[in-house]
C-alpha positions as CSV (number, residue, x, y, z in Angstrom):
1,M,3.0,-9.7,23.3
2,E,2.1,-12.9,25.5
3,S,5.4,-14.4,24.8
4,E,8.7,-13.1,26.2
5,L,10.5,-14.6,23.3
6,I,9.5,-12.1,20.9
7,M,9.6,-8.4,21.8
8,N,9.8,-6.5,18.4
9,V,8.9,-8.0,15.1
10,T,9.0,-5.5,12.3
11,G,7.5,-6.0,9.0
12,I,8.7,-4.6,5.7
13,I,6.4,-4.8,2.5
14,A,8.8,-4.8,-0.6
15,E,9.4,-5.8,-4.1
16,Y,13.2,-5.6,-4.3
17,N,13.3,-5.5,-8.0
18,P,16.2,-5.4,-7.5
19,F,17.6,-5.0,-3.9
20,H,19.6,-2.0,-3.7
21,K,21.4,0.2,-1.0
22,G,18.2,2.1,-0.3
23,H,16.7,-1.3,0.8
24,Q,19.7,-2.1,2.9
25,Y,19.5,1.2,4.5
26,Q,15.9,0.4,5.5
27,I,16.7,-2.8,6.9
28,D,19.8,-1.3,8.9
29,Y,17.3,1.2,10.3
30,V,14.7,-1.3,11.4
31,R,17.3,-3.4,13.0
32,K,19.4,-0.6,14.7
33,Q,17.0,2.3,15.4
34,L,13.7,0.5,15.9
35,K,15.6,-2.3,17.8
36,A,13.9,-5.3,16.1
37,D,14.5,-8.7,17.3
38,Y,13.2,-10.0,13.8
39,I,12.5,-8.7,10.6
40,V,9.7,-10.2,8.4
41,V,9.6,-9.1,4.7
42,V,6.4,-9.5,2.6
43,M,7.9,-9.5,-0.9
44,S,6.0,-9.5,-4.3
45,G,6.6,-13.0,-6.0
46,D,7.4,-13.2,-9.7
47,Y,5.4,-10.2,-10.6
48,V,5.3,-6.7,-9.4
49,Q,2.8,-3.7,-8.8
50,R,3.5,-2.0,-11.9
51,G,2.0,-4.7,-14.0
52,A,5.4,-6.5,-15.2
53,P,7.4,-9.4,-14.4
54,A,10.0,-9.1,-11.7
55,L,13.6,-8.6,-12.9
56,L,14.8,-11.8,-11.0
57,P,13.0,-14.7,-9.9
58,K,11.5,-14.5,-6.4
59,H,13.9,-17.1,-4.6
60,L,16.9,-15.1,-5.9
61,R,15.4,-11.8,-4.6
62,A,14.5,-13.5,-1.2
63,K,18.2,-14.6,-0.9
64,M,19.3,-11.1,-1.5
65,A,16.9,-9.8,1.3
66,L,18.1,-12.6,3.9
67,N,21.7,-11.6,2.9
68,G,20.8,-8.0,3.5
69,G,19.7,-8.8,7.3
70,A,15.8,-9.9,6.8
71,D,14.9,-13.0,8.9
72,L,11.9,-14.2,7.1
73,V,10.7,-13.6,3.6
74,L,7.0,-14.3,2.8
75,E,5.6,-14.2,-0.8
76,L,3.0,-11.8,-1.8
77,P,0.9,-13.7,-4.5
78,V,0.2,-12.1,-7.7
79,Q,-3.3,-11.3,-6.9
80,S,-1.9,-8.7,-4.7
81,S,1.5,-8.1,-5.9
82,A,0.4,-6.9,-9.4
83,A,-2.7,-4.9,-8.3
84,S,-3.5,-1.3,-7.7
85,A,-2.0,0.4,-4.4
86,E,-5.1,-0.4,-2.5
87,F,-5.2,-4.2,-3.1
88,F,-1.3,-4.5,-2.9
89,A,-1.5,-2.8,0.5
90,Q,-4.4,-4.8,1.9
91,G,-3.1,-8.0,0.6
92,A,0.3,-7.5,2.2
93,V,-1.0,-5.9,5.4
94,S,-3.5,-8.9,5.9
95,L,-0.3,-11.4,5.6
96,L,1.7,-9.5,8.3
97,D,-1.5,-9.2,10.4
98,G,-2.3,-13.1,9.8
99,I,0.9,-14.6,11.1
100,G,0.2,-13.1,14.4
101,A,3.6,-12.0,15.3
102,V,4.4,-8.8,13.8
103,T,4.4,-5.6,16.2
104,H,5.4,-2.8,13.7
105,L,5.3,-2.0,10.0
106,C,8.1,0.1,8.6
107,F,7.8,1.6,5.4
108,G,9.7,4.3,3.2
109,S,8.1,7.5,2.1
110,E,8.8,11.0,0.8
111,E,6.6,12.5,3.6
112,G,8.7,11.0,6.5
113,E,6.1,11.7,9.1
114,I,3.4,9.3,10.1
115,S,0.9,11.8,11.5
116,G,-0.2,13.3,8.2
117,M,-0.6,9.8,6.4
118,L,-2.8,8.5,9.4
119,S,-5.1,11.6,9.2
120,A,-5.3,11.2,5.4
121,A,-5.9,7.3,5.9
122,R,-8.8,8.1,8.2
123,I,-10.5,10.4,5.8
124,L,-10.3,8.1,2.9
125,N,-11.7,5.3,5.1
126,E,-14.5,7.4,6.2
127,E,-15.4,8.9,2.9
128,P,-17.2,12.0,4.0
129,K,-19.8,13.1,1.7
130,E,-18.1,16.0,0.5
131,Y,-15.0,14.1,-0.6
132,Q,-17.2,11.6,-2.6
133,E,-18.9,14.3,-4.4
134,A,-15.7,16.0,-5.2
135,L,-14.2,12.7,-6.2
136,R,-17.1,11.9,-8.6
137,H,-16.8,15.5,-10.1
138,F,-13.3,15.1,-11.1
139,L,-13.9,11.5,-12.5
140,C,-16.6,12.6,-14.4
141,E,-14.4,15.3,-15.9
142,G,-12.3,12.6,-17.3
143,Y,-9.3,12.6,-15.1
144,S,-7.4,9.6,-13.9
145,F,-8.2,8.1,-10.4
146,P,-4.8,9.3,-8.8
147,Y,-5.4,12.6,-10.1
148,A,-9.1,12.9,-9.0
149,R,-8.4,11.5,-5.6
150,N,-5.6,14.4,-5.2
151,Q,-7.9,17.1,-6.2
152,A,-10.9,15.8,-4.5
153,F,-8.8,15.6,-1.1
154,L,-7.6,19.0,-1.6
155,R,-11.2,20.4,-2.2
156,Y,-12.3,18.6,1.1
157,S,-9.5,19.5,3.2
158,K,-10.3,23.3,2.2
159,S,-14.0,22.8,3.1
160,I,-13.2,21.7,6.6
161,S,-10.7,24.5,7.1
162,S,-7.7,22.0,7.4
163,S,-4.3,23.3,8.4
164,A,-2.7,21.1,5.6
165,G,-2.0,23.3,2.6
166,T,-2.1,22.8,-1.0
167,E,1.4,22.2,-1.5
168,E,1.4,19.5,1.5
169,I,-1.5,17.9,0.2
170,T,-0.2,17.7,-3.5
171,R,3.2,16.4,-2.2
172,L,1.2,13.8,0.0
173,F,-0.6,12.4,-3.1
174,S,2.0,12.8,-5.8
175,S,4.4,10.1,-4.8
176,P,3.9,6.3,-5.3
177,N,5.8,5.7,-2.0
178,N,3.4,8.2,0.0
179,I,0.2,6.6,-1.6
180,L,1.3,3.2,-0.6
181,G,2.0,4.4,2.9
182,I,-1.4,6.0,3.2
183,E,-2.8,2.8,1.9
184,Y,-0.9,0.7,4.6
185,C,-2.3,2.9,7.2
186,R,-5.8,2.5,5.8
187,S,-5.4,-1.3,6.0
188,L,-4.3,-1.3,9.5
189,L,-6.9,1.0,10.6
190,K,-9.6,-1.0,8.8
191,R,-8.4,-4.2,10.4
192,N,-8.3,-2.5,13.9
193,S,-4.6,-4.1,13.7
194,S,-2.3,-3.8,16.6
195,I,0.6,-3.4,14.3
196,E,2.1,0.1,14.7
197,P,3.0,1.8,11.6
198,V,6.5,3.6,11.4
199,T,7.8,5.5,8.1
200,L,11.2,6.2,7.2
201,K,12.0,9.3,5.0
202,R,13.1,8.1,1.6
203,E,16.4,9.6,0.6
204,G,18.0,9.6,-2.9
205,S,16.4,9.3,-6.3
206,G,12.7,9.5,-6.7
207,Y,10.6,6.5,-7.4
208,H,10.3,7.0,-11.1
209,E,13.9,8.3,-11.7
210,K,15.2,6.4,-14.8
211,D,19.0,7.6,-14.3
212,L,21.6,6.6,-12.0
213,I,22.8,9.7,-10.3
214,P,26.3,9.7,-8.8
215,R,26.6,9.6,-5.0
216,Q,22.7,9.3,-4.6
217,A,20.9,6.3,-3.6
218,P,19.1,4.8,-6.6
219,S,15.6,3.8,-7.5
220,A,14.9,0.3,-8.5
221,S,13.5,1.8,-11.8
222,A,16.9,3.6,-12.5
223,I,18.8,0.4,-12.0
224,R,16.4,-1.5,-14.2
225,S,16.7,1.2,-16.8
226,F,20.6,1.0,-16.7
227,L,20.6,-2.7,-17.0
228,C,18.4,-2.6,-20.2
229,R,20.8,0.0,-21.7
230,A,24.0,-1.6,-20.7
231,G,25.4,-3.4,-23.6
232,Q,28.1,-5.6,-21.9
233,L,28.4,-7.0,-18.3
234,S,31.4,-4.8,-17.9
235,D,29.3,-1.6,-18.2
236,C,27.9,-2.8,-14.9
237,D,30.8,-1.5,-12.8
238,V,28.7,1.8,-11.8
239,L,26.6,-0.6,-9.9
240,N,29.1,-1.1,-7.2
241,D,27.9,2.1,-5.5
242,M,24.2,1.2,-6.1
243,V,23.8,-2.5,-5.0
244,P,25.1,-3.9,-1.5
245,E,28.2,-6.2,-1.8
246,S,26.0,-9.1,-0.3
247,S,23.6,-8.7,-3.3
248,L,26.0,-7.4,-6.2
249,S,27.6,-11.0,-6.9
250,L,24.2,-12.7,-7.2
251,L,22.8,-9.8,-9.6
252,L,25.9,-9.9,-11.9
253,K,25.8,-13.5,-11.9
254,A,22.1,-13.5,-12.9
255,L,22.9,-11.1,-15.5
256,K,25.8,-13.2,-16.9
257,T,23.7,-16.3,-17.0
258,N,20.5,-14.7,-18.5
259,V,18.6,-15.3,-15.1
260,F,16.4,-12.4,-15.6
261,L,13.3,-11.3,-17.4
262,T,11.5,-8.2,-18.6
263,E,8.3,-7.3,-20.4
264,K,9.9,-7.8,-23.5
265,D,10.4,-11.7,-22.8
266,F,6.6,-11.8,-22.7
267,D,5.9,-10.0,-25.8
268,L,4.7,-13.0,-27.8
269,L,2.8,-14.8,-25.2
270,L,0.8,-11.9,-24.4
271,H,0.0,-11.3,-28.0
272,Y,-1.1,-14.6,-28.4
273,R,-3.4,-14.4,-25.4
274,L,-5.2,-11.3,-26.7
275,L,-5.7,-12.8,-30.0
276,T,-7.8,-15.7,-28.2
277,L,-10.0,-13.4,-26.1
278,S,-13.0,-11.4,-27.1
279,P,-13.9,-8.1,-25.6
280,D,-16.6,-9.8,-23.5
281,E,-14.1,-12.3,-22.3
282,M,-11.5,-9.6,-21.4
283,K,-14.1,-7.8,-19.1
284,G,-13.9,-10.6,-16.7
285,F,-10.7,-9.6,-15.6
286,Q,-9.4,-7.0,-13.0
287,E,-8.5,-3.6,-14.5
288,I,-10.1,-4.3,-17.7
289,S,-13.2,-2.2,-18.5
290,S,-15.7,-2.6,-21.3
291,K,-14.2,0.5,-22.8
292,L,-10.6,-0.8,-22.4
293,A,-11.4,-4.3,-23.9
294,Q,-13.0,-2.6,-27.1
295,R,-9.7,-0.3,-27.2
296,I,-7.5,-3.5,-27.0
297,R,-9.4,-5.4,-29.7
298,K,-9.5,-2.2,-32.0
299,R,-5.9,-1.5,-31.8
300,L,-4.6,-5.3,-31.6
301,N,-3.2,-4.9,-35.3
302,E,-0.7,-2.2,-34.0
303,Y,0.7,-4.5,-31.4
304,E,4.5,-4.7,-31.3
305,G,5.3,-5.8,-27.8
306,F,4.1,-5.6,-24.1
307,S,5.5,-1.9,-23.3
308,Q,4.7,-0.6,-26.6
309,F,1.2,-1.6,-26.7
310,A,0.5,-0.5,-23.2
311,G,1.8,2.9,-24.2
312,L,-0.4,2.8,-27.2
313,L,-3.5,2.1,-25.1
314,K,-2.9,4.9,-22.5
315,T,-5.5,7.7,-22.2
316,K,-6.2,10.6,-20.1
317,E,-8.5,8.6,-18.1
318,I,-6.4,5.4,-17.6
319,T,-2.8,5.3,-16.6
320,R,-0.2,3.4,-18.1
321,T,0.4,1.3,-14.9
322,R,-3.1,0.3,-14.8
323,I,-3.0,-0.9,-18.4
324,Q,0.0,-2.9,-17.9
325,R,-1.6,-4.5,-14.8
326,G,-4.7,-5.2,-16.9
327,L,-2.6,-6.7,-19.6
328,L,-0.7,-8.8,-17.2
329,H,-3.8,-10.1,-15.8
330,L,-5.2,-11.3,-19.1
331,L,-2.0,-13.1,-19.8
332,L,-1.9,-14.8,-16.6
333,G,-5.5,-15.6,-16.0
334,V,-5.9,-13.4,-12.9
335,Q,-9.4,-12.5,-12.8
336,S,-9.7,-10.4,-9.4
337,S,-7.3,-8.9,-7.0
338,A,-7.2,-10.0,-3.3
339,R,-7.7,-8.3,-0.2
340,E,-6.9,-11.1,2.0
341,I,-4.1,-13.6,1.7
342,P,-5.4,-17.0,3.0
343,Y,-1.8,-18.3,3.7
344,A,1.7,-17.5,4.4
345,R,4.2,-19.0,1.9
346,V,7.8,-18.9,3.0
347,L,10.3,-18.1,0.4
348,G,13.4,-17.9,2.6
349,F,14.5,-17.6,6.2
350,R,17.5,-17.2,8.3
351,R,18.4,-20.2,10.5
352,A,18.6,-18.1,13.6
353,A,14.9,-17.1,13.0
354,S,13.6,-20.8,13.7
355,P,12.0,-19.6,17.0
356,L,10.0,-16.8,15.1
357,L,8.6,-19.5,12.8
358,K,7.6,-21.8,15.7
359,E,5.9,-18.6,17.3
360,I,4.0,-18.0,13.9
361,K,2.8,-21.7,13.9
362,K,1.6,-21.1,17.4
363,R,0.0,-17.7,17.0
364,G,-0.9,-17.3,13.3
365,E,-4.4,-17.3,12.1
366,I,-3.5,-18.4,8.5
367,P,-1.3,-21.5,7.6
368,L,2.3,-21.2,7.3
369,I,3.5,-23.0,4.3
370,T,7.3,-23.9,4.2
371,K,7.0,-26.7,1.5
372,A,4.7,-25.9,-1.3
373,A,4.0,-29.5,-2.2
374,N,2.3,-29.7,1.1
375,A,-0.3,-27.2,0.5
376,P,-3.1,-29.3,-0.4
377,A,-3.1,-31.1,2.9
378,L,-2.9,-27.5,4.9
379,L,-5.3,-25.4,2.9
380,S,-9.1,-25.1,2.5
381,A,-10.5,-25.6,-1.0
382,D,-10.9,-21.8,-1.6
383,A,-7.4,-21.3,-0.3
384,L,-5.9,-24.0,-2.4
385,R,-7.5,-22.6,-5.6
386,F,-6.0,-19.1,-4.7
387,M,-2.7,-20.7,-4.4
388,E,-3.2,-22.6,-7.8
389,T,-3.7,-19.3,-9.6
390,N,-0.3,-17.8,-8.1
391,T,1.4,-21.3,-8.8
392,T,0.3,-21.1,-12.5
393,A,1.4,-17.6,-13.0
394,S,5.0,-18.5,-11.3
395,N,5.0,-21.5,-13.7
396,I,4.5,-19.3,-16.7
397,Y,7.5,-17.0,-15.4
398,E,9.5,-20.1,-15.0
399,S,8.8,-21.5,-18.3
400,I,10.2,-18.3,-20.0
401,L,13.0,-18.1,-17.6
402,C,14.3,-21.5,-18.2
403,K,14.0,-21.2,-21.8
404,K,16.1,-18.1,-21.8
405,E,18.5,-19.6,-19.4
406,G,18.9,-22.7,-21.3
407,R,18.0,-25.4,-18.4
408,A,15.1,-27.8,-17.7
409,F,11.7,-26.5,-16.2
410,I,11.4,-26.7,-12.5
411,H,7.6,-26.8,-11.2
412,E,6.8,-24.2,-8.4
413,Y,6.2,-27.0,-6.0
414,Q,9.8,-28.4,-6.5
415,K,11.5,-25.2,-5.6
416,P,13.3,-25.3,-2.3
417,I,13.0,-22.4,0.1
418,V,16.2,-20.3,0.7
419,I,17.9,-20.9,4.1
420,A,20.5,-18.4,5.2
421,E,22.9,-18.5,7.9
422,N,23.6,-15.4,10.3
423,H,24.6,-12.3,8.6
424,P,27.9,-11.3,10.2
425,R,26.4,-7.7,11.1
426,Y,23.7,-9.3,13.0
427,I,25.4,-12.0,15.1
428,P,23.6,-11.5,18.6
429,D,26.0,-9.8,21.2
């Protein structure tokens, strides 16, 4: 890098939904093993990739990340945060690349080795004819895209006498973390980015694991599932072993004061929105095909709630997660996903990271927004419209949250960023 001030700035792309000890382990690894001078987190805003509201509001999750050792937390807007793996990755990587200071990207995976993921990324980017033909074949057979891609890659690998075996390829494409990692690599390669990818083997419960397993690092899904089942706050003692001490008090306070949301909180609003849209209008939104739009309208009388309706609409060809994202896009008015994020919105930073912010302002190719109300003066007309879509989505989240919490509404532009002091473990020698 040109400046001697910054030697190693490592990026992490995350949701922290909620922040747990597995996330803490990654931050510690980046700090201690990768010797990062600064850690920049691109974190999903108020909505997450599975097509749902985040359990906790974004500024609270940003505070958890800073308490856990991150130096800077940037928001991934809803146009990417609630999108497919490809758009999620491209949007997040564009943000890290756009600020001009990041040297490494560290992500967790079941694979644990970067070479195979980079090889897969190159093939998917090149899209050889044999692979394209195989993919079309399996899609025409009525399989979902994730399964079709797995089978197409397997067939292509056999055609070129690849050393990768069936088990290895299936494992590579069967885990959401591996798939995201491959998409991160694809995005870096497409951009010809100087950012170096590094993967950390994920330990503990699987991505979709719904149960908390003693003495095993939990998945965020397991924690959310447990919280939904827990009848009283006292039932949450088990979280002591799952959530870092620096975040646990924030999580328990949020639960006690109703500062959290689930899909259920959006049930009535989604139903209202679906009742106002015709199938032709629905087709204008990301993830909503003509076939799915007709299916939504046909089965609307069976609507009971967000989660229930997504399960009802699921088919062999369309995954539940894709349906949830489509329903969320209809609810929020998000018509398209984004491959490029035209600004970097700061949710929080560590006071000691002020030199990093100065460096980003100097090097960055996109505007750095520390105060949302200043956006109109910093952004182009197109970028401002992009931000306004995310702002509207966040205001919807806030309107439901403040009603549940029993307090006054706070507009997105009025929310201050989180400023943290040095974490005791990371005070410079």
